[in-house]
N, CA, C and O atoms as a Maestro MAE file, in Angstrom:
{
 s_m_m2io_version
 :::
 2.0.0
}

f_m_ct {
 s_m_title
 :::
 protein
 m_atom[276] {
  # First column is atom index #
  i_m_mmod_type
  r_m_x_coord
  r_m_y_coord
  r_m_z_coord
  i_m_residue_number
  s_m_chain_name
  s_m_pdb_residue_name
  s_m_pdb_atom_name
  i_m_atomic_number
  :::
  1 25 -7.407 14.015 42.125 1 A "MET " " N  " 7
  2 3 -6.287 12.799 42.323 1 A "MET " " CA " 6
  3 2 -5.806 12.322 41.432 1 A "MET " " C  " 6
  4 15 -4.577 12.325 41.366 1 A "MET " " O  " 8
  5 25 -6.636 11.689 40.337 2 A "GLY " " N  " 7
  6 3 -6.106 10.699 39.280 2 A "GLY " " CA " 6
  7 2 -5.322 11.542 38.250 2 A "GLY " " C  " 6
  8 15 -4.537 10.989 37.479 2 A "GLY " " O  " 8
  9 25 -5.570 13.157 38.226 3 A "GLY " " N  " 7
  10 3 -4.709 13.642 37.281 3 A "GLY " " CA " 6
  11 2 -3.485 14.075 37.781 3 A "GLY " " C  " 6
  12 15 -2.625 14.371 36.951 3 A "GLY " " O  " 8
  13 25 -3.157 14.203 39.292 4 A "ALA " " N  " 7
  14 3 -2.117 14.245 39.556 4 A "ALA " " CA " 6
  15 2 -1.017 13.137 39.431 4 A "ALA " " C  " 6
  16 15 0.137 13.283 39.029 4 A "ALA " " O  " 8
  17 25 -1.558 12.137 39.812 5 A "PHE " " N  " 7
  18 3 -0.952 10.368 39.565 5 A "PHE " " CA " 6
  19 2 -0.745 10.220 38.356 5 A "PHE " " C  " 6
  20 15 0.310 9.653 38.070 5 A "PHE " " O  " 8
  21 25 -1.627 10.652 37.247 6 A "ALA " " N  " 7
  22 3 -1.296 10.329 35.714 6 A "ALA " " CA " 6
  23 2 0.098 11.501 35.243 6 A "ALA " " C  " 6
  24 15 1.012 11.127 34.507 6 A "ALA " " O  " 8
  25 25 0.034 12.679 35.725 7 A "LYS " " N  " 7
  26 3 1.237 13.550 35.722 7 A "LYS " " CA " 6
  27 2 2.470 12.968 36.151 7 A "LYS " " C  " 6
  28 15 3.472 12.936 35.437 7 A "LYS " " O  " 8
  29 25 2.394 12.429 37.508 8 A "LYS " " N  " 7
  30 3 3.743 12.079 37.918 8 A "LYS " " CA " 6
  31 2 4.126 10.826 37.044 8 A "LYS " " C  " 6
  32 15 5.282 10.751 36.628 8 A "LYS " " O  " 8
  33 25 3.141 9.755 36.720 9 A "VAL " " N  " 7
  34 3 3.530 8.638 36.013 9 A "VAL " " CA " 6
  35 2 4.176 9.161 34.524 9 A "VAL " " C  " 6
  36 15 5.059 8.581 33.892 9 A "VAL " " O  " 8
  37 25 3.628 10.157 34.227 10 A "ARG " " N  " 7
  38 3 4.020 10.551 32.729 10 A "ARG " " CA " 6
  39 2 5.547 11.071 32.658 10 A "ARG " " C  " 6
  40 15 6.354 10.715 31.800 10 A "ARG " " O  " 8
  41 25 5.852 12.154 33.916 11 A "GLU " " N  " 7
  42 3 7.212 12.409 34.134 11 A "GLU " " CA " 6
  43 2 8.174 11.644 34.388 11 A "GLU " " C  " 6
  44 15 9.332 11.932 34.087 11 A "GLU " " O  " 8
  45 25 7.747 10.279 35.131 12 A "SER " " N  " 7
  46 3 8.784 9.345 35.489 12 A "SER " " CA " 6
  47 2 9.134 8.703 34.183 12 A "SER " " C  " 6
  48 15 10.321 8.562 33.892 12 A "SER " " O  " 8
  49 25 8.163 8.295 33.359 13 A "GLU " " N  " 7
  50 3 8.124 7.778 32.276 13 A "GLU " " CA " 6
  51 2 9.034 8.569 31.107 13 A "GLU " " C  " 6
  52 15 9.951 8.087 30.442 13 A "GLU " " O  " 8
  53 25 8.498 9.923 31.064 14 A "SER " " N  " 7
  54 3 9.537 10.611 30.186 14 A "SER " " CA " 6
  55 2 11.081 10.684 30.669 14 A "SER " " C  " 6
  56 15 11.958 10.429 29.844 14 A "SER " " O  " 8
  57 25 11.391 11.000 31.883 15 A "GLY " " N  " 7
  58 3 12.589 10.655 32.545 15 A "GLY " " CA " 6
  59 2 13.373 9.532 31.924 15 A "GLY " " C  " 6
  60 15 14.380 9.505 31.215 15 A "GLY " " O  " 8
  61 25 12.436 8.452 32.515 16 A "LEU " " N  " 7
  62 3 12.981 7.051 32.236 16 A "LEU " " CA " 6
  63 2 13.605 7.006 30.727 16 A "LEU " " C  " 6
  64 15 14.762 6.736 30.402 16 A "LEU " " O  " 8
  65 25 12.522 7.343 29.926 17 A "MET " " N  " 7
  66 3 12.936 7.003 27.980 17 A "MET " " CA " 6
  67 2 14.200 7.970 27.941 17 A "MET " " C  " 6
  68 15 15.249 7.484 27.518 17 A "MET " " O  " 8
  69 25 14.182 9.387 28.375 18 A "ALA " " N  " 7
  70 3 15.352 10.185 27.981 18 A "ALA " " CA " 6
  71 2 16.661 9.457 28.462 18 A "ALA " " C  " 6
  72 15 17.696 9.507 27.797 18 A "ALA " " O  " 8
  73 25 16.546 8.664 29.853 19 A "LYS " " N  " 7
  74 3 17.834 8.229 30.012 19 A "LYS " " CA " 6
  75 2 18.398 6.964 29.184 19 A "LYS " " C  " 6
  76 15 19.573 6.829 28.844 19 A "LYS " " O  " 8
  77 25 17.278 6.004 28.905 20 A "LEU " " N  " 7
  78 3 17.684 5.043 27.945 20 A "LEU " " CA " 6
  79 2 17.911 5.501 26.633 20 A "LEU " " C  " 6
  80 15 18.555 4.820 25.836 20 A "LEU " " O  " 8
  81 25 17.432 6.611 26.341 21 A "GLU " " N  " 7
  82 3 17.902 7.093 24.797 21 A "GLU " " CA " 6
  83 2 19.236 7.562 24.817 21 A "GLU " " C  " 6
  84 15 20.006 7.457 23.862 21 A "GLU " " O  " 8
  85 25 19.499 8.057 25.861 22 A "GLU " " N  " 7
  86 3 21.095 8.668 26.136 22 A "GLU " " CA " 6
  87 2 22.008 7.616 26.379 22 A "GLU " " C  " 6
  88 15 23.137 7.622 25.889 22 A "GLU " " O  " 8
  89 25 21.585 6.718 27.106 23 A "THR " " N  " 7
  90 3 22.380 5.489 27.288 23 A "THR " " CA " 6
  91 2 22.785 4.782 25.930 23 A "THR " " C  " 6
  92 15 23.939 4.449 25.660 23 A "THR " " O  " 8
  93 25 21.466 4.561 24.950 24 A "TYR " " N  " 7
  94 3 21.916 3.720 23.745 24 A "TYR " " CA " 6
  95 2 22.539 4.463 23.123 24 A "TYR " " C  " 6
  96 15 23.464 3.898 22.540 24 A "TYR " " O  " 8
  97 25 22.445 6.096 22.861 25 A "THR " " N  " 7
  98 3 23.200 7.067 22.007 25 A "THR " " CA " 6
  99 2 24.419 6.719 22.378 25 A "THR " " C  " 6
  100 15 25.124 6.158 21.539 25 A "THR " " O  " 8
  101 25 24.860 6.932 23.503 26 A "ASN " " N  " 7
  102 3 26.253 6.689 23.885 26 A "ASN " " CA " 6
  103 2 26.961 5.459 24.127 26 A "ASN " " C  " 6
  104 15 28.098 5.397 24.597 26 A "ASN " " O  " 8
  105 25 26.164 4.376 23.750 27 A "MET " " N  " 7
  106 3 27.066 2.913 23.606 27 A "MET " " CA " 6
  107 2 27.949 2.709 22.311 27 A "MET " " C  " 6
  108 15 27.362 3.000 21.269 27 A "MET " " O  " 8
  109 25 29.025 2.339 22.204 28 A "SER " " N  " 7
  110 3 29.236 2.287 20.861 28 A "SER " " CA " 6
  111 2 29.003 0.813 20.348 28 A "SER " " C  " 6
  112 15 28.540 -0.157 20.948 28 A "SER " " O  " 8
  113 25 29.470 0.939 19.041 29 A "ASP " " N  " 7
  114 3 29.135 -0.698 18.454 29 A "ASP " " CA " 6
  115 2 30.031 -1.620 19.008 29 A "ASP " " C  " 6
  116 15 29.683 -2.797 18.912 29 A "ASP " " O  " 8
  117 25 31.136 -1.378 19.582 30 A "ASN " " N  " 7
  118 3 32.055 -2.183 20.326 30 A "ASN " " CA " 6
  119 2 31.071 -3.179 21.599 30 A "ASN " " C  " 6
  120 15 31.000 -4.394 21.785 30 A "ASN " " O  " 8
  121 25 30.529 -2.206 22.173 31 A "VAL " " N  " 7
  122 3 29.893 -3.140 23.281 31 A "VAL " " CA " 6
  123 2 28.851 -3.592 22.928 31 A "VAL " " C  " 6
  124 15 28.485 -4.571 23.579 31 A "VAL " " O  " 8
  125 25 27.924 -3.124 21.791 32 A "LEU " " N  " 7
  126 3 27.063 -3.984 21.669 32 A "LEU " " CA " 6
  127 2 27.218 -5.293 20.933 32 A "LEU " " C  " 6
  128 15 26.373 -6.188 20.945 32 A "LEU " " O  " 8
  129 25 28.798 -5.341 20.053 33 A "GLN " " N  " 7
  130 3 29.131 -6.591 19.340 33 A "GLN " " CA " 6
  131 2 29.720 -7.395 20.605 33 A "GLN " " C  " 6
  132 15 29.704 -8.626 20.622 33 A "GLN " " O  " 8
  133 25 30.240 -6.629 21.661 34 A "GLY " " N  " 7
  134 3 30.888 -7.550 22.717 34 A "GLY " " CA " 6
  135 2 29.706 -8.339 23.495 34 A "GLY " " C  " 6
  136 15 30.047 -9.306 24.176 34 A "GLY " " O  " 8
  137 25 28.492 -8.025 23.442 35 A "LEU " " N  " 7
  138 3 27.347 -8.640 24.085 35 A "LEU " " CA " 6
  139 2 26.514 -9.652 23.523 35 A "LEU " " C  " 6
  140 15 25.524 -10.275 23.907 35 A "LEU " " O  " 8
  141 25 27.339 -9.621 22.320 36 A "ARG " " N  " 7
  142 3 26.566 -10.526 21.212 36 A "ARG " " CA " 6
  143 2 27.326 -11.839 20.871 36 A "ARG " " C  " 6
  144 15 28.547 -11.875 20.714 36 A "ARG " " O  " 8
  145 25 26.642 -12.732 20.786 37 A "ARG " " N  " 7
  146 3 27.682 -14.246 20.501 37 A "ARG " " CA " 6
  147 2 28.345 -14.006 19.177 37 A "ARG " " C  " 6
  148 15 27.716 -13.487 18.254 37 A "ARG " " O  " 8
  149 25 29.444 -14.324 19.073 38 A "ARG " " N  " 7
  150 3 30.250 -14.127 17.498 38 A "ARG " " CA " 6
  151 2 29.943 -15.454 16.805 38 A "ARG " " C  " 6
  152 15 29.841 -15.321 15.586 38 A "ARG " " O  " 8
  153 25 29.768 -16.707 17.261 39 A "LEU " " N  " 7
  154 3 29.782 -17.874 16.566 39 A "LEU " " CA " 6
  155 2 28.781 -18.695 17.187 39 A "LEU " " C  " 6
  156 15 28.941 -18.920 18.387 39 A "LEU " " O  " 8
  157 25 27.659 -19.247 16.542 40 A "PRO " " N  " 7
  158 3 26.827 -20.081 17.131 40 A "PRO " " CA " 6
  159 2 27.329 -21.526 18.176 40 A "PRO " " C  " 6
  160 15 28.508 -21.760 18.442 40 A "PRO " " O  " 8
  161 25 26.645 -22.019 18.458 41 A "ILE " " N  " 7
  162 3 27.097 -23.456 18.932 41 A "ILE " " CA " 6
  163 2 27.880 -24.476 18.188 41 A "ILE " " C  " 6
  164 15 28.621 -25.318 18.695 41 A "ILE " " O  " 8
  165 25 27.626 -24.298 16.913 42 A "THR " " N  " 7
  166 3 27.801 -25.373 15.900 42 A "THR " " CA " 6
  167 2 29.501 -24.527 15.392 42 A "THR " " C  " 6
  168 15 30.198 -25.033 14.513 42 A "THR " " O  " 8
  169 25 29.836 -23.471 15.992 43 A "LYS " " N  " 7
  170 3 31.099 -22.716 15.490 43 A "LYS " " CA " 6
  171 2 31.257 -22.546 14.170 43 A "LYS " " C  " 6
  172 15 32.350 -22.658 13.615 43 A "LYS " " O  " 8
  173 25 30.048 -22.232 13.509 44 A "THR " " N  " 7
  174 3 30.290 -21.942 12.282 44 A "THR " " CA " 6
  175 2 29.365 -20.482 11.893 44 A "THR " " C  " 6
  176 15 28.244 -20.323 12.377 44 A "THR " " O  " 8
  177 25 29.870 -19.662 11.146 45 A "LYS " " N  " 7
  178 3 29.022 -18.335 10.996 45 A "LYS " " CA " 6
  179 2 27.648 -18.942 10.217 45 A "LYS " " C  " 6
  180 15 27.621 -20.014 9.613 45 A "LYS " " O  " 8
  181 25 26.546 -18.032 10.367 46 A "PHE " " N  " 7
  182 3 25.277 -18.254 9.821 46 A "PHE " " CA " 6
  183 2 25.328 -17.222 8.274 46 A "PHE " " C  " 6
  184 15 25.606 -16.034 8.441 46 A "PHE " " O  " 8
  185 25 25.144 -17.557 7.295 47 A "ASP " " N  " 7
  186 3 25.092 -16.856 6.343 47 A "ASP " " CA " 6
  187 2 24.033 -16.194 6.174 47 A "ASP " " C  " 6
  188 15 23.063 -16.859 5.808 47 A "ASP " " O  " 8
  189 25 23.852 -14.864 6.350 48 A "TRP " " N  " 7
  190 3 22.318 -14.227 6.381 48 A "TRP " " CA " 6
  191 2 22.271 -13.724 5.062 48 A "TRP " " C  " 6
  192 15 21.074 -13.673 4.779 48 A "TRP " " O  " 8
  193 25 22.855 -13.378 4.230 49 A "ASP " " N  " 7
  194 3 22.558 -12.878 3.196 49 A "ASP " " CA " 6
  195 2 21.892 -14.077 2.234 49 A "ASP " " C  " 6
  196 15 20.950 -13.896 1.462 49 A "ASP " " O  " 8
  197 25 22.592 -15.341 2.454 50 A "ARG " " N  " 7
  198 3 22.080 -16.642 2.028 50 A "ARG " " CA " 6
  199 2 20.649 -16.741 2.115 50 A "ARG " " C  " 6
  200 15 19.884 -16.774 1.151 50 A "ARG " " O  " 8
  201 25 20.294 -16.791 3.485 51 A "ALA " " N  " 7
  202 3 18.997 -17.004 4.175 51 A "ALA " " CA " 6
  203 2 17.868 -15.876 3.658 51 A "ALA " " C  " 6
  204 15 16.677 -16.055 3.404 51 A "ALA " " O  " 8
  205 25 18.565 -14.810 3.604 52 A "ALA " " N  " 7
  206 3 17.390 -13.810 3.001 52 A "ALA " " CA " 6
  207 2 17.336 -13.957 1.579 52 A "ALA " " C  " 6
  208 15 16.359 -13.382 1.099 52 A "ALA " " O  " 8
  209 25 18.081 -14.550 0.732 53 A "VAL " " N  " 7
  210 3 17.734 -14.682 -0.505 53 A "VAL " " CA " 6
  211 2 16.789 -15.607 -0.585 53 A "VAL " " C  " 6
  212 15 15.712 -15.450 -1.161 53 A "VAL " " O  " 8
  213 25 17.219 -16.783 0.089 54 A "ALA " " N  " 7
  214 3 16.180 -18.098 0.114 54 A "ALA " " CA " 6
  215 2 14.674 -17.822 0.488 54 A "ALA " " C  " 6
  216 15 13.685 -18.445 0.103 54 A "ALA " " O  " 8
  217 25 14.749 -16.607 1.433 55 A "LYS " " N  " 7
  218 3 13.272 -16.260 2.223 55 A "LYS " " CA " 6
  219 2 12.608 -15.499 1.270 55 A "LYS " " C  " 6
  220 15 11.378 -15.469 1.321 55 A "LYS " " O  " 8
  221 25 13.370 -14.701 0.160 56 A "LEU " " N  " 7
  222 3 12.662 -13.811 -0.636 56 A "LEU " " CA " 6
  223 2 12.348 -14.934 -1.589 56 A "LEU " " C  " 6
  224 15 11.139 -15.011 -1.804 56 A "LEU " " O  " 8
  225 25 13.079 -15.829 -2.226 57 A "ALA " " N  " 7
  226 3 12.813 -16.663 -3.456 57 A "ALA " " CA " 6
  227 2 11.329 -17.412 -2.827 57 A "ALA " " C  " 6
  228 15 10.292 -17.431 -3.489 57 A "ALA " " O  " 8
  229 25 11.422 -17.869 -1.765 58 A "GLN " " N  " 7
  230 3 10.143 -18.778 -1.236 58 A "GLN " " CA " 6
  231 2 9.001 -17.565 -1.068 58 A "GLN " " C  " 6
  232 15 7.870 -17.988 -1.305 58 A "GLN " " O  " 8
  233 25 9.046 -16.362 -0.764 59 A "ASP " " N  " 7
  234 3 7.857 -15.423 -0.624 59 A "ASP " " CA " 6
  235 2 7.560 -15.015 -2.303 59 A "ASP " " C  " 6
  236 15 6.380 -14.974 -2.651 59 A "ASP " " O  " 8
  237 25 8.277 -14.817 -2.984 60 A "LEU " " N  " 7
  238 3 8.052 -14.802 -4.524 60 A "LEU " " CA " 6
  239 2 7.335 -15.888 -4.935 60 A "LEU " " C  " 6
  240 15 6.329 -15.698 -5.619 60 A "LEU " " O  " 8
  241 25 7.729 -17.179 -4.589 61 A "GLN " " N  " 7
  242 3 7.241 -18.384 -5.434 61 A "GLN " " CA " 6
  243 2 5.815 -18.458 -4.698 61 A "GLN " " C  " 6
  244 15 4.938 -18.875 -5.454 61 A "GLN " " O  " 8
  245 25 5.365 -18.142 -3.358 62 A "THR " " N  " 7
  246 3 4.141 -18.156 -2.535 62 A "THR " " CA " 6
  247 2 3.501 -17.149 -3.291 62 A "THR " " C  " 6
  248 15 2.428 -17.664 -3.603 62 A "THR " " O  " 8
  249 25 3.544 -15.915 -3.805 63 A "ALA " " N  " 7
  250 3 3.143 -14.888 -4.160 63 A "ALA " " CA " 6
  251 2 2.551 -15.320 -5.475 63 A "ALA " " C  " 6
  252 15 1.439 -14.926 -5.829 63 A "ALA " " O  " 8
  253 25 3.302 -16.141 -6.208 64 A "ALA " " N  " 7
  254 3 3.091 -16.300 -7.608 64 A "ALA " " CA " 6
  255 2 2.473 -17.467 -7.776 64 A "ALA " " C  " 6
  256 15 2.243 -17.927 -8.894 64 A "ALA " " O  " 8
  257 25 2.077 -18.179 -6.432 65 A "GLY " " N  " 7
  258 3 1.088 -19.434 -6.479 65 A "GLY " " CA " 6
  259 2 1.698 -20.582 -6.688 65 A "GLY " " C  " 6
  260 15 0.945 -21.554 -6.750 65 A "GLY " " O  " 8
  261 25 2.929 -20.795 -6.829 66 A "LEU " " N  " 7
  262 3 3.759 -21.709 -6.837 66 A "LEU " " CA " 6
  263 2 3.565 -22.652 -5.624 66 A "LEU " " C  " 6
  264 15 3.205 -22.161 -4.554 66 A "LEU " " O  " 8
  265 25 3.793 -24.037 -5.743 67 A "ASN " " N  " 7
  266 3 3.711 -25.004 -4.913 67 A "ASN " " CA " 6
  267 2 5.726 -24.721 -4.208 67 A "ASN " " C  " 6
  268 15 6.790 -24.809 -4.820 67 A "ASN " " O  " 8
  269 25 5.487 -24.453 -3.042 68 A "VAL " " N  " 7
  270 3 6.963 -24.380 -2.414 68 A "VAL " " CA " 6
  271 2 7.066 -25.868 -1.470 68 A "VAL " " C  " 6
  272 15 6.279 -26.113 -0.556 68 A "VAL " " O  " 8
  273 25 7.943 -26.584 -1.796 69 A "SER " " N  " 7
  274 3 8.104 -27.519 -0.564 69 A "SER " " CA " 6
  275 2 9.044 -27.615 -0.042 69 A "SER " " C  " 6
  276 15 9.136 -28.365 0.930 69 A "SER " " O  " 8
  :::
 }
 m_bond[275] {
  # First column is bond index #
  i_m_from
  i_m_to
  i_m_order
  :::
  1 1 2 1
  2 2 3 1
  3 3 4 2
  4 3 5 1
  5 5 6 1
  6 6 7 1
  7 7 8 2
  8 7 9 1
  9 9 10 1
  10 10 11 1
  11 11 12 2
  12 11 13 1
  13 13 14 1
  14 14 15 1
  15 15 16 2
  16 15 17 1
  17 17 18 1
  18 18 19 1
  19 19 20 2
  20 19 21 1
  21 21 22 1
  22 22 23 1
  23 23 24 2
  24 23 25 1
  25 25 26 1
  26 26 27 1
  27 27 28 2
  28 27 29 1
  29 29 30 1
  30 30 31 1
  31 31 32 2
  32 31 33 1
  33 33 34 1
  34 34 35 1
  35 35 36 2
  36 35 37 1
  37 37 38 1
  38 38 39 1
  39 39 40 2
  40 39 41 1
  41 41 42 1
  42 42 43 1
  43 43 44 2
  44 43 45 1
  45 45 46 1
  46 46 47 1
  47 47 48 2
  48 47 49 1
  49 49 50 1
  50 50 51 1
  51 51 52 2
  52 51 53 1
  53 53 54 1
  54 54 55 1
  55 55 56 2
  56 55 57 1
  57 57 58 1
  58 58 59 1
  59 59 60 2
  60 59 61 1
  61 61 62 1
  62 62 63 1
  63 63 64 2
  64 63 65 1
  65 65 66 1
  66 66 67 1
  67 67 68 2
  68 67 69 1
  69 69 70 1
  70 70 71 1
  71 71 72 2
  72 71 73 1
  73 73 74 1
  74 74 75 1
  75 75 76 2
  76 75 77 1
  77 77 78 1
  78 78 79 1
  79 79 80 2
  80 79 81 1
  81 81 82 1
  82 82 83 1
  83 83 84 2
  84 83 85 1
  85 85 86 1
  86 86 87 1
  87 87 88 2
  88 87 89 1
  89 89 90 1
  90 90 91 1
  91 91 92 2
  92 91 93 1
  93 93 94 1
  94 94 95 1
  95 95 96 2
  96 95 97 1
  97 97 98 1
  98 98 99 1
  99 99 100 2
  100 99 101 1
  101 101 102 1
  102 102 103 1
  103 103 104 2
  104 103 105 1
  105 105 106 1
  106 106 107 1
  107 107 108 2
  108 107 109 1
  109 109 110 1
  110 110 111 1
  111 111 112 2
  112 111 113 1
  113 113 114 1
  114 114 115 1
  115 115 116 2
  116 115 117 1
  117 117 118 1
  118 118 119 1
  119 119 120 2
  120 119 121 1
  121 121 122 1
  122 122 123 1
  123 123 124 2
  124 123 125 1
  125 125 126 1
  126 126 127 1
  127 127 128 2
  128 127 129 1
  129 129 130 1
  130 130 131 1
  131 131 132 2
  132 131 133 1
  133 133 134 1
  134 134 135 1
  135 135 136 2
  136 135 137 1
  137 137 138 1
  138 138 139 1
  139 139 140 2
  140 139 141 1
  141 141 142 1
  142 142 143 1
  143 143 144 2
  144 143 145 1
  145 145 146 1
  146 146 147 1
  147 147 148 2
  148 147 149 1
  149 149 150 1
  150 150 151 1
  151 151 152 2
  152 151 153 1
  153 153 154 1
  154 154 155 1
  155 155 156 2
  156 155 157 1
  157 157 158 1
  158 158 159 1
  159 159 160 2
  160 159 161 1
  161 161 162 1
  162 162 163 1
  163 163 164 2
  164 163 165 1
  165 165 166 1
  166 166 167 1
  167 167 168 2
  168 167 169 1
  169 169 170 1
  170 170 171 1
  171 171 172 2
  172 171 173 1
  173 173 174 1
  174 174 175 1
  175 175 176 2
  176 175 177 1
  177 177 178 1
  178 178 179 1
  179 179 180 2
  180 179 181 1
  181 181 182 1
  182 182 183 1
  183 183 184 2
  184 183 185 1
  185 185 186 1
  186 186 187 1
  187 187 188 2
  188 187 189 1
  189 189 190 1
  190 190 191 1
  191 191 192 2
  192 191 193 1
  193 193 194 1
  194 194 195 1
  195 195 196 2
  196 195 197 1
  197 197 198 1
  198 198 199 1
  199 199 200 2
  200 199 201 1
  201 201 202 1
  202 202 203 1
  203 203 204 2
  204 203 205 1
  205 205 206 1
  206 206 207 1
  207 207 208 2
  208 207 209 1
  209 209 210 1
  210 210 211 1
  211 211 212 2
  212 211 213 1
  213 213 214 1
  214 214 215 1
  215 215 216 2
  216 215 217 1
  217 217 218 1
  218 218 219 1
  219 219 220 2
  220 219 221 1
  221 221 222 1
  222 222 223 1
  223 223 224 2
  224 223 225 1
  225 225 226 1
  226 226 227 1
  227 227 228 2
  228 227 229 1
  229 229 230 1
  230 230 231 1
  231 231 232 2
  232 231 233 1
  233 233 234 1
  234 234 235 1
  235 235 236 2
  236 235 237 1
  237 237 238 1
  238 238 239 1
  239 239 240 2
  240 239 241 1
  241 241 242 1
  242 242 243 1
  243 243 244 2
  244 243 245 1
  245 245 246 1
  246 246 247 1
  247 247 248 2
  248 247 249 1
  249 249 250 1
  250 250 251 1
  251 251 252 2
  252 251 253 1
  253 253 254 1
  254 254 255 1
  255 255 256 2
  256 255 257 1
  257 257 258 1
  258 258 259 1
  259 259 260 2
  260 259 261 1
  261 261 262 1
  262 262 263 1
  263 263 264 2
  264 263 265 1
  265 265 266 1
  266 266 267 1
  267 267 268 2
  268 267 269 1
  269 269 270 1
  270 270 271 1
  271 271 272 2
  272 271 273 1
  273 273 274 1
  274 274 275 1
  275 275 276 2
  :::
 }
}
């Protein structure tokens, strides 16, 4: 009885995952960009590259044992 239930759950999950994967594959970048907020509430773009560089510098300083303030 438990084996049959487990098999049904496995089949259902496999079907669901296959459908989700198909949906994500067929979604265009435009759809995803449309769902995303273009500008934050401040109405200015956030410079992700600059933030990444700052985080990298902080990580390197921490790894080198330097005090980060």
